[in-house]
C-alpha positions in Angstrom: 111.3 96.3 124.0 112.1 97.4 120.5 113.3 94.7 118.1 116.9 95.2 117.2 117.9 96.7 113.9 119.7 93.3 112.8 116.6 91.6 113.1 114.7 94.2 110.7 117.6 94.0 108.3 117.4 90.4 107.9 114.0 88.6 107.9 114.3 85.1 108.2 113.8 82.9 105.1 110.7 81.1 106.8 109.1 84.5 107.9 106.6 86.7 106.4 106.5 90.3 108.0 104.4 93.1 107.5 105.7 96.6 108.9 103.3 99.6 108.2 105.0 103.0 108.6 102.0 105.0 107.8 98.4 104.2 107.0 97.5 102.0 109.8 95.7 103.5 112.5 95.0 106.5 110.2 93.6 107.4 107.1 95.9 108.5 104.3 99.9 108.8 104.1 100.2 105.0 103.3 103.7 103.2 103.4 103.8 99.4 103.7 106.8 97.2 104.1 106.7 93.4 103.6 109.6 91.1 104.8 110.9 87.9 103.6 114.1 86.0 103.3 116.6 88.9 103.9 115.0 91.5 101.9 111.8 94.1 102.1 109.3 95.2 99.4 107.7 98.6 99.9 104.0 99.0 98.6 103.1 102.5 98.3 104.7 105.8 99.8 102.2 108.5 100.4 101.6 111.9 102.1 98.9 113.5 104.1 97.9 117.2 104.4 97.6 118.8 108.0 96.7 122.3 108.8 99.6 124.8 109.6 99.4 127.7 112.0 98.7 130.0 109.1 95.7 127.8 108.0 97.2 126.8 104.9 97.7 122.8 104.2 101.2 121.3 105.2 102.6 118.3 103.5 103.5 115.6 105.9 104.8 112.1 105.2 105.8 108.9 107.1 109.5 109.1 108.6 111.7 106.4 107.1 114.6 106.9 109.4 113.3 104.6 112.2 113.1 101.7 109.6 116.7 102.2 108.1 117.7 98.8 108.8 114.9 97.2 106.8 115.2 99.8 104.0 118.8 99.1 103.8 117.5 95.7 102.3 114.7 97.2 100.3 114.3 95.3 96.9 111.8 97.5 95.2 108.8 99.7 95.2 105.3 98.9 94.1 102.8 101.8 93.8 99.2 100.5 93.8 97.5 103.5 92.2 97.8 107.5 91.8 96.3 109.0 94.6 98.3 111.3 96.9 98.2 109.2 99.9 99.9 106.4 98.0 102.6 108.1 95.8 102.7 111.7 97.0 105.9 111.0 99.2 107.9 109.5 96.5 109.4 112.8 95.2 110.5 113.8 98.9 111.9 110.1 99.7 112.9 108.5 96.7 116.6 109.7 97.0 116.6 107.7 100.5 115.8 104.5 98.6 116.1 105.0 94.9 114.9 101.4 93.9 112.9 100.5 90.9 109.2 101.7 91.0 106.9 99.0 89.5 103.6 100.3 88.5 100.9 100.6 85.8 101.0 103.2 82.9 98.5 105.7 84.4 100.1 105.7 87.9 103.6 105.8 86.4 102.8 108.8 84.5 101.6 110.7 87.4 104.8 109.8 89.4 106.8 111.1 86.3 105.1 114.2 86.4 105.6 114.6 89.9 109.4 114.3 89.5 109.8 117.0 86.9 112.6 119.4 88.0 114.0 116.9 90.2 117.6 116.0 90.0 116.7 112.3 90.6 114.5 110.7 88.0 112.3 107.5 89.1 113.4 104.1 87.5 110.1 102.8 86.5 108.8 99.2 85.5 105.8 99.3 83.7 103.4 96.6 84.6 99.7 95.9 82.9 96.8 94.3 84.8 97.0 90.5 85.6 100.8 91.1 85.0 103.4 89.4 87.4 106.9 90.2 88.4 109.4 88.4 90.5 110.7 91.1 92.6 113.4 89.1 94.9 111.8 86.4 96.7 108.4 88.2 96.2 106.2 87.1 93.2 103.9 90.2 92.7 100.5 89.9 90.6 98.6 93.0 89.7 94.7 92.4 90.0 92.4 95.2 89.0 90.0 96.4 91.6 87.3 99.2 91.3 88.3 102.6 92.9 87.8 106.2 92.0 91.1 106.4 89.9 92.5 104.5 87.0 94.2 101.3 87.4 94.0 100.9 91.0 95.4 97.0 91.8 95.2 94.8 94.5 98.4 93.0 94.9 98.9 89.2 95.0 102.1 88.8 96.9 103.5 85.0 96.8 106.4 83.8 98.8 107.5 80.4 100.2 106.5 81.6 103.6 103.0 82.4 102.7 100.7 84.6 100.5 99.5 88.0 101.0 96.5 89.7 99.3 97.0 93.6 99.6 93.7 95.3 98.4 94.9 98.9 98.2 92.0 101.2 97.9 89.1 99.6 96.7 85.2 99.1 96.5 82.8 97.0 94.6 81.4 98.7 91.9 79.6 96.6 88.9 79.2 99.7 86.8 82.2 102.0 87.0 82.4 104.8 84.5 86.2 104.2 84.1 88.1 100.8 83.8 86.8 97.2 84.2 83.9 96.5 86.5 84.7 94.7 89.8 85.7 90.9 89.0 84.5 88.8 92.1 85.7 85.7 90.5 89.4 86.8 90.6 89.2 86.7 94.3 87.8 83.3 95.0 89.5 80.4 96.3 89.1 78.6 93.0 91.3 81.4 91.4 93.8 82.6 94.1 96.2 80.4 96.1 95.6 80.0 99.8 95.8 83.3 101.1 97.8 83.7 104.5 97.0 87.2 105.1 94.5 89.8 103.7 95.8 93.4 104.3 92.6 95.3 103.6 91.4 99.0 103.3 89.0 99.5 106.3 87.8 103.2 105.7 84.3 102.9 105.5 84.0 99.8 108.2 81.8 101.6 110.2 79.2 102.2 107.4 76.4 99.5 106.9 75.3 98.8 103.4 77.0 99.1 100.0 79.2 102.0 98.5 77.3 104.0 95.4 78.3 103.0 91.9 80.0 105.9 90.1 77.2 105.3 87.3 74.7 106.6 89.9 76.9 110.0 90.2 77.0 110.4 86.4 73.2 110.3 86.4 72.8 112.4 89.4 75.1 115.1 88.0 73.2 115.1 84.8 69.6 115.4 86.4 71.1 118.6 88.4 72.6 120.2 85.4 69.9 119.6 83.0 67.6 121.7 85.6 70.1 124.9 85.4 69.6 127.3 83.1 73.2 129.3 84.0 76.6 128.0 84.0 77.5 125.0 86.3 80.8 124.6 88.3 81.8 121.5 89.5 84.4 121.2 92.2 86.0 117.7 92.6 89.6 115.9 93.2 91.6 116.2 90.1 92.9 112.7 90.6 89.3 111.3 90.7 89.4 110.5 86.8 86.2 108.5 87.1 84.4 111.6 88.4 85.9 113.7 85.6 84.5 111.3 83.2 81.1 111.2 85.0 81.0 114.9 84.5 82.1 114.7 80.8 79.4 112.2 80.2 76.8 114.4 82.1 77.9 117.5 79.8 77.3 115.7 76.7 73.9 114.6 77.6 73.1 118.4 78.6 74.5 119.7 75.5 77.5 121.7 77.4 81.2 122.2 76.7 83.5 121.8 79.7 86.6 123.8 80.6 89.3 123.0 83.2 89.9 125.5 86.1 93.1 124.8 88.2 96.6 123.5 87.2 96.5 120.2 88.8 93.0 119.6 86.9 94.8 120.4 83.6 97.6 118.2 84.6 95.7 115.2 85.6 93.5 115.4 82.6 96.6 115.4 80.4 98.0 112.4 81.8 94.8 110.6 81.8 94.3 111.2 78.2 98.0 110.1 77.6 97.1 107.0 79.3 94.0 106.3 77.1 91.2 107.9 79.4 89.0 110.8 78.7 89.1 110.1 75.1 85.3 110.1 74.7 82.5 112.0 76.1 84.7 114.8 77.5 84.0 118.0 75.4 86.9 120.0 76.7 87.3 123.5 75.7 90.1 126.0 76.7 88.9 128.2 79.8 89.6 131.4 77.8 86.7 130.4 75.3 84.2 130.1 78.2 83.1 133.6 77.4 82.0 132.9 73.9 79.4 130.2 75.1 75.9 130.6 76.2 75.5 130.2 79.7 73.5 127.4 79.3 75.9 125.4 77.2 78.9 126.1 79.6 80.4 123.8 82.7 83.7 124.3 84.4 85.4 121.8 86.5 87.4 123.4 89.1 90.1 122.6 91.8 89.8 123.5 95.4 86.9 121.5 96.7 88.4 121.3 100.1 88.6 125.1 100.4 92.4 125.2 99.6 93.6 128.9 99.3 94.7 129.8 96.0 92.8 126.9 94.4 90.1 127.9 91.6 87.1 127.7 93.7 88.4 129.9 96.6 89.5 132.4 93.9 86.0 132.5 92.6 84.6 132.9 96.1 86.5 136.3 96.5 86.0 137.3 92.9 89.8 137.1 92.1 89.9 134.5 89.3 91.6 135.8 86.2 89.4 134.1 83.6 85.7 134.5 84.9 83.8 135.7 87.7 80.5 134.1 89.0 76.8 135.3 88.6 73.5 134.8 90.2 72.5 132.4 87.4 75.5 130.1 88.3 75.4 126.8 89.9 78.3 125.5 92.0 78.3 121.7 93.0 80.8 120.2 95.2 81.2 116.7 94.1 83.3 115.6 97.1 83.0 114.8 100.7 84.5 117.3 102.8 87.7 115.6 104.6 87.7 115.8 108.4 89.6 119.0 109.4 88.5 121.0 106.3 85.1 122.1 107.5 85.9 125.5 108.4 87.5 126.1 105.1 84.8 124.5 103.0 82.3 126.5 105.1 84.1 129.9 104.3 84.4 129.1 100.7 80.8 128.1 100.3 79.8 131.6 102.1 82.1 133.5 99.4 80.7 131.7 96.7 77.0 132.4 97.6 78.2 136.0 98.5 79.0 136.3 94.5 75.4 135.3 93.8 75.9 131.7 93.0 73.8 128.8 94.1 75.9 126.1 96.0 75.1 122.3 96.3 77.4 120.3 98.4 77.2 116.5 98.3 77.8 116.4 102.2 74.4 118.1 102.4 72.4 116.1 99.7 73.2 112.4 99.8 69.9 111.8 97.9 70.9 113.7 94.9 74.0 111.3 94.5 76.6 114.0 93.7 79.4 111.8 95.4 80.3 108.2 95.7 83.1 106.8 98.1 85.9 105.0 96.6 86.0 102.6 99.7 83.9 99.5 100.7 81.1 99.7 103.1 80.1 96.7 105.4 78.4 94.6 102.7 81.6 94.9 100.5 83.8 94.0 103.4 81.6 90.7 104.2 81.9 89.9 100.4 85.6 90.1 100.3 86.2 88.1 103.4 83.8 85.4 102.5 85.1 85.3 99.1 88.9 85.2 100.0 88.4 83.5 103.2 92.2 84.3 104.6 93.9 82.9 107.5 94.6 86.2 108.9 92.9 89.6 108.5 95.3 92.7 108.8 92.7 95.9 108.6 94.6 99.1 107.5 93.7 102.3 105.9 91.4 103.5 108.8 91.7 105.1 112.2 91.6 102.6 115.3 87.6 102.2 115.4 87.6 101.6 111.6 90.2 98.9 111.9 88.5 97.1 115.0 85.0 97.1 112.8 86.7 95.4 110.0 88.2 92.9 112.3 84.9 92.3 113.7 83.5 91.6 110.2 86.1 89.1 109.7 85.2 87.2 112.9 81.7 87.0 111.7 83.0 85.2 108.7 85.3 82.8 110.8 88.4 84.5 109.7 90.9 82.4 112.2 93.0 85.4 113.1 92.6 89.2 113.3 95.6 91.4 113.8 94.7 94.9 114.7 97.7 97.3 115.1 99.2 100.6 114.1 102.4 102.1 112.4 105.5 100.9 113.7 104.0 97.5 115.0 105.7 94.2 113.3 102.9 92.0 112.0 104.3 88.4 112.1 102.2 86.6 109.4 104.0 83.2 109.0 103.9 80.3 111.7 101.7 81.6 114.6 100.3 85.0 113.8 101.1 87.8 116.0 102.0 91.5 116.7 105.3 92.7 118.2 103.9 96.0 119.2 106.3 99.2 119.2 108.8 97.6 117.1 110.0 101.0 116.1 108.9 104.5 116.4 106.6 105.7 113.6 107.1 109.2 113.2 106.4 111.9 110.5 108.0 114.3 108.4 106.7 117.7 107.2 108.0 119.7 104.1 109.1 123.2 104.8 108.6 124.9 101.4 110.4 127.8 102.4 113.7 125.8 103.0 112.8 122.9 100.9 113.4 120.5 103.6 112.0 117.8 105.7 111.7 118.3 109.3 110.6 115.8 112.0 107.0 116.6 113.4 
């Protein structure tokens, strides 16, 4: 039987609850609720993209309706980093719970940009790395962690009923190109209070070994670029600021100027520069100046690596880009992993790029060239964090069921006493005897209708 609304509206003072509405049993669309002493704290509020009947991407997000009792007692929102699957739903849902958003300068800048043109503006409380805030009964501390976008933070959430370490998205990178290296000591038992529950990103829990460092990608791109006589066009995610810096550094080392193709690329680089990133080794010129450069000195960073219609790469593939066209001496590098579900669109785009005469090299097909690095931990990294933090409870999230089970198995190998594997809508009881109240509420989705500008239940 589903738990009654009054229970969700008033978590007891000795309780510590975790209620995911998105991102548990799936990759993306993260929305996490932590309950204690009569109130709730939201961590992240993201979207995902699904294919619509017309083949275009459709924006979907968690449906907060079933959790209205908990959200009526929401204290605040914390945003861990600037990826769409963690903050992308805020412009759509914020009017339903217009609470203060606690986050860091870069992530806050991206959030503010997303609210441009909206009637409701977000109230943002700015926090720096290692900063702490008392948010109702929750004391939250921001611990920097390595990922593919700046200022990604794990959260230490302390309460009288227990302490949670929420990793957000993470990896162990000792040589990142943006931000500080992974600081293992900050997650040791000598530094942290006893951790009741580790809520942990488990995206790559099925992959053995260790994720690649972003520094390897910078070198891999440099080697490939310096072998090319014509222009180089690199497709990557605009929010992957680490990758943009890797490309910029490779451009400097190969005597190339770089131009940006795509609105989101231009917007994200502007926000990054305002926050202090991409200030060095990023020799940017206007896209309109591209034609004045010898091909051997030109590099373009383009949107659309997932085959999105209307993005820069797709327009180049059909020879409809307004600023330049491909030639047979050009090299297109896809410095991303193809997201499951996008394979057909990416294949179609690659075929079009090659039809324009360009050579195309995709990271998916050439792992040995080091053209892409995941921002999530593989098994050796999971082993390290479990062994270092050694929580009482492991709560794998940010993964499909097989990823969560694999992460829990790693926890058992390190003698973590409890592993709670659940899904969206389950209530995880972290205080007292750990347990899961399965199906506490019906976790659904909303989709955005761009024609009517409304949200519709999926």
